[in-house]
Every structure is written in structure tokens, then in C-alpha cells.
C-alpha positions in Angstrom: -36.8 15.3 -20.3 -38.1 13.6 -17.1 -41.8 12.7 -17.4 -43.8 15.2 -15.4 -41.2 17.9 -15.4 -43.3 20.3 -17.3 -46.4 20.3 -15.0 -44.1 20.4 -12.0 -42.2 23.5 -13.3 -45.6 25.1 -14.0 -46.7 24.3 -10.5 -43.6 25.8 -8.9 -43.9 28.9 -11.0 -47.5 29.4 -9.9 -46.9 28.7 -6.3 -44.1 31.3 -6.1 -45.7 34.0 -8.2 -46.0 37.5 -6.9 -49.8 37.9 -7.6 -51.9 36.2 -5.0 -54.4 35.1 -7.6 -51.6 33.2 -9.4 -50.5 31.6 -6.2 -54.1 30.4 -5.7 -54.0 28.9 -9.2 -50.9 27.0 -8.0 -52.8 25.6 -5.0 -55.7 24.5 -7.4 -53.2 22.9 -9.8 -51.5 21.0 -6.9 -54.9 19.6 -5.9 -55.7 18.7 -9.5 -52.3 17.0 -9.9 -53.0 14.9 -6.7 -56.2 13.7 -8.3 -54.8 13.1 -11.8 -51.2 12.2 -11.2 -50.8 11.1 -7.5 -47.7 9.0 -8.4 -46.0 12.1 -9.9 -46.8 14.1 -6.8 -45.8 11.4 -4.4 -42.5 10.9 -6.2 -41.7 14.6 -6.0 -43.4 15.3 -2.6 -40.5 16.9 -0.8 -39.7 19.3 -3.6 -43.4 20.1 -4.2 -44.0 20.8 -0.5 -41.0 23.1 -0.3 -43.1 25.4 -2.4 -46.5 24.5 -1.0 -45.5 25.1 2.6 -44.9 28.7 1.7 -48.6 28.9 0.7 -49.7 27.4 4.0 -48.0 30.4 5.7 -48.8 32.9 2.9 -49.1 36.6 3.8 -52.4 36.8 1.8 -55.3 35.3 3.8 -57.2 34.0 0.7 -54.1 32.0 -0.4 -53.5 30.6 3.0 -57.1 29.6 3.5 -57.3 27.9 0.1 -54.1 26.1 0.8 -55.3 24.9 4.2 -58.7 23.8 2.8 -57.0 22.1 -0.2 -54.7 20.3 2.2 -57.7 18.2 3.4 -58.1 16.9 -0.2 -54.4 16.4 -0.7 -54.2 14.3 2.5 -57.2 12.2 1.4 -55.7 11.7 -2.1 -52.0 11.0 -1.2 -52.3 9.3 2.2 -49.0 7.5 2.9 -47.4 9.5 0.0 -47.2 12.4 2.5 -45.0 10.5 5.0 -41.8 12.3 4.0 -43.3 15.8 4.7 -45.7 14.9 7.6 -43.7 16.5 10.4 -43.4 19.8 8.5 -47.1 19.6 7.5 -48.2 19.2 11.1 -46.0 22.2 12.1 -47.5 24.4 9.3 -51.1 23.6 10.2 -50.5 24.0 14.0 -49.0 27.4 13.4 -52.2 28.5 11.6 -54.3 27.4 14.6 -53.1 30.7 16.3 -54.6 32.8 13.5 -57.3 35.3 14.4 -58.9 35.0 10.9 -61.9 32.6 11.4 -61.6 31.1 7.9 -58.0 30.2 8.3 -58.5 28.9 11.9 -61.4 26.8 10.7 -59.4 25.4 7.7 -56.5 24.5 10.0 
């Protein structure tokens, strides 16, 4: 098996779960992986962000706010590793600037 496949599969499963608490766990796991395995995340950034972008536009306010707040940490940790997904990232954050929810707006 490819090294890192197991934590990535767990991450994908959490990020696309039905329960909002589980999706929040996925956001927390992504931040943790950025801290502990930045190379793994950078190598798989496009695939990971296919799942993470959904959380930046989540229907549940808590998930969306946590994803946006976590994004600040992710940017600081990955820096240039985010280049392949930068345009989509800017678009997702910009979309959230129109949000009426103060926490989401502030996080964006």
C-alpha cells in the first residue's frame, strides 16, 4: 500500500460524513496532518482539497466556520504546497465573504 493511504482515506471519510460533528473531526484531522505530515498533504493536495472545499461551503455553519478558521493554520503550515489549489481556495473564501453569519464572515 502507498504510505499515507490509510490516514488519507480516514480523512476523506470524515470530511464527507453525514453528521456535521464527524465532518468537523475531518477538518481537525486535516489541520493535524498539515502539522505532522506536511509532505503527505502537499503531495496529495489536489485530492485532499476536493474534499476540503466542500467543507468551506458546508451547509452547517459550525463546519464552515471551523474549516475557514482552520484554513489560516493550513496556509501557514503548507505555504507553497497550496499553489495547485490556490485559485479554488481564493474563490471558496471569497464566496464566504457574502455570508450574513458574523463568525463565518470574520473567518473568511
